C-alpha positions in Angstrom: 83.2 143.5 100.1 81.9 140.2 98.9 80.0 137.3 100.4 82.4 135.0 102.2 83.0 131.4 101.3 81.7 130.4 104.7 78.4 132.2 104.0 78.0 130.9 100.5 78.6 127.3 101.5 76.1 127.7 104.4 73.5 129.2 102.1 74.0 126.4 99.6 73.2 123.9 102.3 70.0 125.8 103.2 68.8 125.8 99.6 69.0 122.1 99.2 65.4 121.4 100.1 63.7 123.8 97.6 62.7 122.8 94.1 64.8 124.1 91.2 61.7 125.8 89.9 61.7 128.4 92.7 65.4 129.2 92.3 65.4 129.4 88.5 62.2 129.5 86.5 60.2 131.6 89.0 62.9 134.2 89.3 63.3 134.4 85.5 59.6 134.9 85.0 59.5 137.6 87.7 62.5 139.4 86.3 61.0 139.3 82.8 57.6 140.5 84.1 55.6 137.6 82.9 52.0 138.8 83.0 49.2 137.3 85.1 46.1 136.0 83.4 47.4 136.7 79.9 49.6 134.6 77.6 52.4 136.3 75.6 55.2 135.1 73.3 57.9 134.3 75.9 61.1 132.2 75.1 61.2 130.5 78.5 63.8 127.9 77.7 66.1 130.6 76.3 65.7 132.9 79.3 66.3 130.2 81.8 69.4 129.1 79.9 70.7 132.7 80.0 69.9 132.8 83.8 71.9 129.5 84.3 74.8 130.8 82.3 75.0 133.9 84.4 74.5 132.4 87.8 75.2 128.7 87.8 78.4 128.1 85.8 80.9 128.2 88.6 83.6 125.7 87.4 86.2 127.5 85.2 86.6 124.7 82.6 83.3 122.7 82.7 80.2 123.7 80.6 78.0 122.1 83.3 75.8 124.1 85.7 75.8 123.8 89.4 72.4 124.0 91.0 72.1 123.9 94.8 68.5 123.0 94.8 66.6 119.7 95.3 65.8 117.3 98.1 68.2 116.8 100.9 70.8 114.2 100.1 70.5 114.6 96.4 73.8 113.8 94.8 73.3 115.2 91.3 74.2 118.9 91.8 75.7 119.3 88.4 73.4 119.4 85.4 74.2 119.3 81.7 74.3 122.4 79.5 71.0 121.5 77.9 69.3 121.4 81.3 67.0 124.4 80.5 65.5 122.7 77.5 65.2 119.2 79.0 65.2 118.6 82.8 64.0 122.1 83.8 61.4 122.2 81.0 59.8 119.0 82.3 59.6 120.6 85.8 58.0 123.7 84.3 55.4 121.9 82.3 54.6 119.0 84.5 55.3 119.6 88.1 54.4 123.3 87.9 52.2 123.4 84.8 49.1 124.4 86.8 50.8 127.7 87.8 50.9 128.8 84.2 48.7 129.6 81.2 50.5 127.8 78.4 49.7 126.2 75.1 51.7 123.0 74.7 54.3 123.1 71.9 54.3 126.9 71.8 56.2 129.7 73.3 53.1 131.3 74.7 53.2 131.7 78.5 51.5 133.6 81.3 50.9 133.2 85.0 47.6 131.6 86.0 45.5 134.0 88.1 45.9 131.7 91.1 49.6 131.1 90.6 50.7 132.2 94.1 48.3 129.8 95.8 49.5 127.0 93.4 53.1 127.7 94.2 52.5 127.9 97.9 51.1 124.3 97.8 54.2 123.2 95.9 56.6 124.3 98.6 58.6 121.3 99.9 56.8 120.2 103.1 55.4 123.7 103.4 58.8 125.2 104.1 59.3 128.6 102.6 62.1 129.7 100.2 65.0 131.1 102.3 65.3 134.5 100.5 68.5 135.5 102.2 70.3 132.3 101.2 69.0 132.6 97.6 70.3 136.1 97.5 73.7 135.1 98.7 73.9 132.4 96.0 72.8 134.7 93.2 74.8 137.8 94.2 78.0 136.0 95.4 80.1 138.0 92.9 78.5 141.3 93.6 80.5 143.9 95.5 78.7 145.3 98.5 79.5 148.4 100.5 81.0 148.2 104.0 77.8 149.5 105.5 75.7 146.6 104.1 73.4 144.8 106.6 71.7 141.4 106.0 68.3 143.1 105.6 69.8 145.4 102.9 70.6 142.2 101.0 67.0 141.0 101.3 65.6 144.3 100.1 68.0 144.3 97.1 66.9 140.7 96.2 63.2 141.4 96.4 63.6 144.6 94.4 65.8 143.0 91.7 63.2 140.3 91.0 60.1 142.4 91.4 58.7 140.2 94.2 55.3 141.4 95.3 54.2 141.8 98.9 51.8 138.9 98.6 54.6 136.7 97.1 57.0 137.7 99.8 54.5 136.9 102.5 53.3 133.5 101.2 56.4 132.1 99.5 59.5 133.5 101.2 61.2 133.2 104.5 62.7 136.6 104.8 64.8 136.1 107.9 68.6 136.3 107.4 70.4 133.0 108.0 74.0 133.9 108.8 76.8 131.3 108.7 77.7 129.8 112.0 81.2 131.2 111.6 79.7 134.6 111.6 81.7 135.9 108.6 79.3 137.4 106.2 81.8 139.2 104.0 85.4 138.9 102.8 87.6 141.2 100.8 87.6 139.3 97.5 85.0 137.5 95.4 84.9 133.7 96.0 86.3 131.6 93.2 86.1 127.9 92.5 89.2 126.9 94.4 87.6 128.1 97.7 84.5 126.1 97.0 86.1 122.9 95.6 87.0 121.3 98.9 83.3 121.2 99.7 81.7 120.8 96.3 82.5 117.8 94.1 83.9 118.7 90.7 81.6 118.2 87.7 82.0 114.8 85.9 83.0 116.5 82.7 85.7 118.7 84.2 88.6 116.3 83.9 91.8 116.7 85.9 92.9 120.1 87.0 95.9 121.5 85.1 98.9 123.8 85.7 99.9 121.9 88.8 102.8 122.9 91.0 104.0 121.0 94.0 102.3 122.1 97.3 103.1 119.1 99.5 105.5 116.1 99.5 105.8 113.5 102.2 108.3 110.6 102.1 108.2 107.7 104.5 111.0 105.2 104.8 112.7 106.2 101.6 116.3 107.3 100.9 118.3 108.7 103.9 115.3 109.8 105.9 112.7 107.9 107.8 110.2 110.7 107.4 110.2 113.9 105.5 107.4 116.4 105.3 107.9 119.1 102.7 105.5 122.1 102.1 107.1 124.0 99.1 106.5 127.7 98.7 104.7 129.1 95.7 107.8 130.8 94.1 111.3 130.1 95.4 112.4 127.0 97.4 116.0 126.9 98.5 117.2 123.5 99.9 120.5 123.2 101.8 122.2 120.5 103.8 125.4 118.4 103.9 126.4 115.9 101.3 124.5 112.6 101.4 121.4 113.9 103.3 119.1 113.8 100.4 118.9 117.1 98.5 119.1 115.5 95.1 116.9 112.6 96.3 114.2 115.1 97.3 114.2 116.6 93.8 114.0 113.2 92.2 110.9 112.4 94.4 109.4 115.8 93.6 109.8 115.1 89.9 108.0 111.8 90.3 105.2 113.4 92.4 104.6 115.9 89.6 104.9 113.6 86.6 104.5 110.0 87.7 107.8 109.1 86.1 111.4 108.8 87.3 114.1 110.6 85.5 116.4 107.7 86.1 116.4 105.1 89.0 113.2 104.8 91.1 113.4 105.4 94.8 113.5 102.2 96.8 112.5 101.5 100.4 115.2 101.8 103.0 115.2 98.5 104.7 117.3 99.7 107.6 114.2 101.5 109.0 112.5 98.1 109.4 109.1 99.6 108.6 106.3 97.6 106.8 105.3 100.5 104.5 107.2 102.9 102.3 105.2 105.6 100.7 105.1 108.9 98.9 102.2 111.3 99.6 101.9 114.5 97.5 99.6 117.3 96.6 99.6 119.3 93.4 98.1 122.8 93.4 96.3 123.4 90.1 94.7 126.4 88.6 91.1 125.7 89.6 90.5 123.0 92.2 91.5 122.8 95.8 94.6 120.5 96.0 94.0 117.0 97.2 96.6 114.7 98.8 97.4 111.5 97.1 99.2 108.7 98.9 101.0 105.9 97.0 102.7 103.0 98.8 105.5 101.0 97.3 104.4 97.6 96.1 106.9 95.0 97.6 105.4 92.2 95.5 106.0 93.8 92.1 109.0 95.8 93.5 107.6 98.9 91.9 105.6 102.0 92.4 101.9 101.4 91.4 100.6 103.2 88.3 98.0 105.7 89.3 96.3 108.7 87.8 97.4 112.2 88.9 94.5 114.3 90.2 96.2 117.3 88.7 98.3 117.6 85.5 101.4 119.7 86.2 102.6 122.6 84.2 105.8 122.7 82.1 108.8 121.3 84.1 112.5 121.7 83.5 114.9 119.8 85.7 118.6 120.4 85.6 120.3 117.5 87.3 123.7 117.7 89.0 125.3 115.3 86.5 124.6 117.7 83.6 121.6 115.8 82.3 118.2 117.3 82.0 114.6 116.2 82.2 111.6 118.0 80.6 107.9 117.5 81.1 105.5 119.0 78.6 101.8 118.9 79.6 100.7 119.6 76.0 101.9 116.1 75.1 99.9 114.6 78.0 96.5 113.8 76.5 95.2 111.4 79.2 96.1 110.1 82.6 97.6 106.8 81.4 101.2 106.0 82.1 102.1 105.8 78.4 101.1 109.4 78.0 103.1 110.3 81.1 106.2 108.8 79.5 105.3 110.5 76.2 105.3 113.9 78.0 108.7 113.2 79.6 112.0 113.7 77.9 115.2 112.8 79.7 118.4 114.2 78.0 122.0 113.5 78.6 124.5 116.4 78.3 125.4 115.1 74.8 121.7 114.9 73.9 121.1 118.6 74.9 124.1 119.8 72.8 124.1 117.4 69.9 120.4 116.4 69.7 118.3 113.3 70.1 116.6 112.2 66.9 112.8 112.6 67.1 113.0 114.6 70.3 115.3 117.5 70.2 117.6 119.1 67.5 120.1 120.1 70.2 121.6 123.4 71.3 124.1 123.7 68.4 121.6 123.2 65.6 118.8 125.1 67.3 121.0 128.1 68.1 122.2 128.2 64.5 118.7 127.9 63.1 117.3 130.5 65.5 120.1 132.9 64.6 119.7 132.6 60.8 115.9 132.4 60.8 114.1 135.4 59.2 111.9 135.4 62.3 114.4 136.1 65.0 111.8 135.9 67.9 113.3 132.8 69.5 116.9 134.0 69.1 116.0 137.4 70.6 114.4 135.7 73.6 117.5 133.4 73.9 119.8 136.4 73.8 117.8 138.2 76.5 118.0 135.2 78.8 121.8 134.8 78.1 122.3 138.5 78.9 120.4 138.3 82.2 122.3 135.2 83.3 125.7 136.6 82.2 128.6 136.7 84.7 129.7 140.0 86.2 133.1 141.4 85.2 133.2 139.2 82.1 130.8 141.2 80.0 127.5 139.9 78.7 127.3 136.5 77.0 126.7 137.8 73.4 126.4 135.4 70.5 128.8 135.9 67.6 128.8 134.6 64.1 128.8 130.9 63.6 132.1 129.3 62.6 133.4 125.9 61.3 136.0 124.0 63.3 138.2 121.1 62.1 136.5 117.6 61.8 133.0 118.9 62.4 130.6 119.5 59.5 128.3 121.7 61.6 128.2 125.5 61.9 129.2 126.1 65.5 127.8 129.1 67.5 130.2 131.4 69.2 130.3 133.7 72.2 132.0 137.1 72.0 134.3 137.6 75.0 136.4 140.8 75.6 139.5 138.7 74.8 138.0 137.3 71.6 135.3 135.2 70.0 135.2 131.6 71.2 133.2 128.6 69.7 130.8 127.4 72.4 132.5 123.9 72.3 135.6 125.5 73.8 134.1 127.8 76.4 134.5 127.1 80.1 132.4 124.6 82.1 130.6 127.4 83.9 129.7 129.2 80.6 128.5 125.9 79.1 126.3 125.2 82.1 124.6 128.6 81.9 124.3 128.4 78.1 122.7 125.0 78.5 120.2 126.2 81.1 119.3 129.2 79.0 118.8 127.1 76.0 116.7 124.4 77.7 114.3 127.0 79.3 113.7 128.8 76.0 113.5 125.5 74.0 111.1 123.9 76.5 108.9 126.9 76.6 108.8 127.2 72.8 108.2 123.4 72.3 105.3 123.7 74.8 103.8 126.5 72.8 104.1 124.6 69.5 102.7 121.3 71.0 99.8 123.3 72.6 98.9 124.6 69.1 99.2 121.1 67.6 97.0 119.5 70.3 94.6 122.5 70.3 95.1 123.2 74.0 95.9 126.5 75.8 99.5 126.9 76.7 100.2 126.7 80.4 100.9 129.8 82.4 102.7 127.9 85.2 106.1 126.2 85.1 108.4 124.4 87.5 112.2 124.7 87.3 114.4 122.4 89.4 118.1 123.0 89.5 120.4 120.7 91.5 123.5 122.4 92.9 122.9 125.7 91.1 126.5 126.9 91.8 128.2 124.0 90.0 131.1 125.2 87.8 130.4 128.9 88.6 132.9 131.4 89.8 132.0 133.1 93.1 131.1 136.3 91.3 128.7 134.4 89.2 127.2 132.5 92.1 126.4 135.8 93.7 124.0 136.8 90.8 122.7 133.6 89.4 119.6 133.2 91.6 118.2 136.7 91.2 118.9 136.4 87.4 116.8 133.2 87.2 113.9 134.8 89.0 113.9 137.5 86.3 113.9 135.0 83.4 110.3 134.2 83.8 109.2 137.6 82.6 111.6 137.3 79.6 109.8 134.1 78.5 106.3 135.5 79.1 104.8 138.2 81.3 102.0 135.9 82.4 104.3 133.0 83.3 104.5 131.9 86.9 107.5 129.7 87.8 108.0 127.6 90.9 111.7 127.1 91.6 113.4 124.3 93.5 117.1 125.1 94.1 119.6 123.0 96.0 122.9 124.6 97.0 126.1 124.3 99.1 127.0 127.9 98.4 126.9 130.7 101.0 127.2 133.1 98.0 123.9 131.8 96.6 122.2 132.3 100.0 123.6 135.8 100.2 122.4 136.6 96.6 118.9 135.7 97.7 118.8 138.5 100.3 117.6 141.2 98.0 114.9 139.1 96.4 113.6 136.7 99.1 110.0 137.2 99.9 108.6 135.6 103.0 105.1 135.4 101.4 106.1 133.3 98.5 109.6 131.9 99.2 111.0 129.3 101.7 114.4 128.2 102.9 114.7 124.5 103.8 117.6 122.7 105.6 118.3 118.9 105.8 119.9 118.3 109.2 121.5 115.2 110.8 121.7 116.3 114.4 118.6 114.7 115.8 119.5 111.3 117.2 121.2 110.2 113.9 118.0 110.9 111.9 117.8 113.1 108.8 115.2 115.8 109.1 114.0 118.6 106.8 113.5 121.9 108.6 112.0 125.2 107.6 114.5 127.9 108.4 113.6 131.6 108.9 115.4 133.5 106.1 117.4 136.2 107.8 119.6 138.7 106.0 123.1 138.1 107.3 125.0 140.5 105.0 128.6 139.2 104.8 129.3 135.8 103.3 131.3 134.9 106.4 128.1 135.2 108.4 126.4 132.7 106.2 129.3 130.2 106.6 128.9 130.3 110.4 125.1 130.3 110.3 122.9 127.3 111.2 122.7 126.6 107.5 126.4 125.7 107.0 127.2 125.2 110.6 130.9 126.2 110.5 132.5 127.4 113.7 134.9 129.7 111.8 135.1 131.2 108.3 138.7 130.1 108.1 140.8 127.1 107.2 140.4 124.0 109.3 143.9 124.4 110.6 143.3 128.0 111.6 140.0 127.0 113.3 141.8 124.3 115.3 144.6 126.7 116.3 142.0 129.3 117.5 140.1 126.7 119.5 143.3 125.6 121.1 144.1 129.2 122.0 140.6 129.7 123.5 141.0 126.6 125.6 144.3 127.9 127.0 142.7 131.2 127.9 140.1 129.3 130.0 142.6 127.5 132.1 144.4 128.6 135.2 147.4 126.3 135.0 148.9 127.5 131.7 152.7 127.6 131.2 154.7 129.6 128.7 155.7 126.6 126.6 152.1 125.8 125.9 151.4 129.4 125.0 154.5 129.5 122.7 153.4 126.3 120.9 149.9 127.6 120.3 151.3 131.0 119.2 153.4 129.3 116.6 150.3 127.6 115.2 148.5 130.9 115.1 151.4 132.6 113.3 151.5 129.7 110.8 147.7 129.6 109.9 146.2 133.1 110.6 146.4 136.2 108.5 148.4 139.1 109.9 145.2 141.1 110.2 143.0 138.4 111.7 140.5 139.8 114.2 141.6 137.2 116.8 145.1 138.6 117.2 144.3 141.5 119.7 142.6 139.1 122.0 145.5 136.6 121.8 148.4 139.1 122.1 147.0 140.5 125.3 146.9 137.0 126.8 150.3 135.8 125.3 152.2 138.9 126.6 151.5 137.9 130.2 153.6 134.7 129.6 156.4 136.5 127.8 155.4 135.3 124.4 155.6 138.0 121.7 153.8 137.6 118.4 
């Protein structure tokens, strides 16, 4: 067990009145057994710095130290890395100099014989040091046994720092101060994200990084008056009828993450007659607690105001429904200015992806050929693995063949080996081209990010966002049934440490059925845009239930079909059901409906037994 975040924060508050000397220098001198009445060679600055490094560096990216000590209301909780040799040294030699034997300008230190009395007089307003809270702060990462009691923590603290009985009695309050919530322990050590909502980040920390989307709220935009969207950490499937805003939601999600629009900005919907249109979002980074950011549309400039993102997102790949792509590379984002945001963004048409865009991307054809012929085949091997995982069933794996030349094209053209022959990729089907393009863009974007990270001397991101609009586009039903699980597997092919957040829109019941073996309620979510609430579009979270057969998905609340049949068959069955409910039916009506059923239903349709039993009573035979 470990001290809970509640207890640590409560203890930090109770330490706010004591002088930093008691929480740092005094403990260092006790731990190192500084003698009383005798001066020795003792590197106090070095030892206090080591103590700060061990106990007070809590932010994962900042070199600053957090110190919870000082007068109540003090704002400066973060101190610079040289605090031991500057700020703390001044406290040691001036404020508490009379407690030491020390030759100025030397490293010779010792306790004055009356140091305890001197320190007792230096206690803030005579209030003793809260020993339990100091122990919680210093041992917050220590694992405790389940049998540990508060007084065990106190004994451990006094023992570790060799506190004498006289020091304990005169300097320390040794009563346990438990958090009001009563939770002393939790099952994991507290990390910075749990503390960040209550402790301001250090000034040198900069924005958080590796952001994924954790919240999106749209007001008076697009087809909906209000949408509140809490994406899951891994897989987000978005369904809904045409025109209800699935693509629009992805466009706004892209803007929330990057601060740029892949094409046209979102504009207020004047039909709602509201004064304000806004987008509120929250990006979950690697270190800090996510903060909501609200941006209102500026009607005067007719634009969205430029604003800094509190968190820089990870790598993003967005496959749009028209075949274009957008890529965001955080390694090219060196500040929070809009120009850098645009520099990190690359929007590519289908032609750009395949044929290249000078200065930005060589294109699928050239890169594929270069990767395939390079002595270092690492990228080509990764690309082949991704292609294999995304390959359609019953058509064999998508295996690259040798490059070829085709008439009126000076380039070497990659090929795909099919069971029926080798085909240049320019002549493959639309479905194969879409999968090839997605595989290439994911591998290319990940590799470019690695290269750019090396150029800009930054660490490559371990988090990625992939957005795919209408994932089933151009794909055969057999392919639709495997594409989603295959995409989830791709992240491990790119990197074992890579975490990907997926946003997938779909109209396909086969895609929903394919999610059944891989859907995890703890990290995935199913969303549905509905128009059945007083002519308002709403985004609902739907419980993901395994329905088994594809027909069951068609008639589920997601697709809202009454029958998994043709529209004509559906109408005929509904007419037959209405007849069965009536008491004034004649044989002519039964015969007319029977003819419709014969015309539109399969001979083995499960509705026939029910209908035949009814129709025979009126002399109508199937």
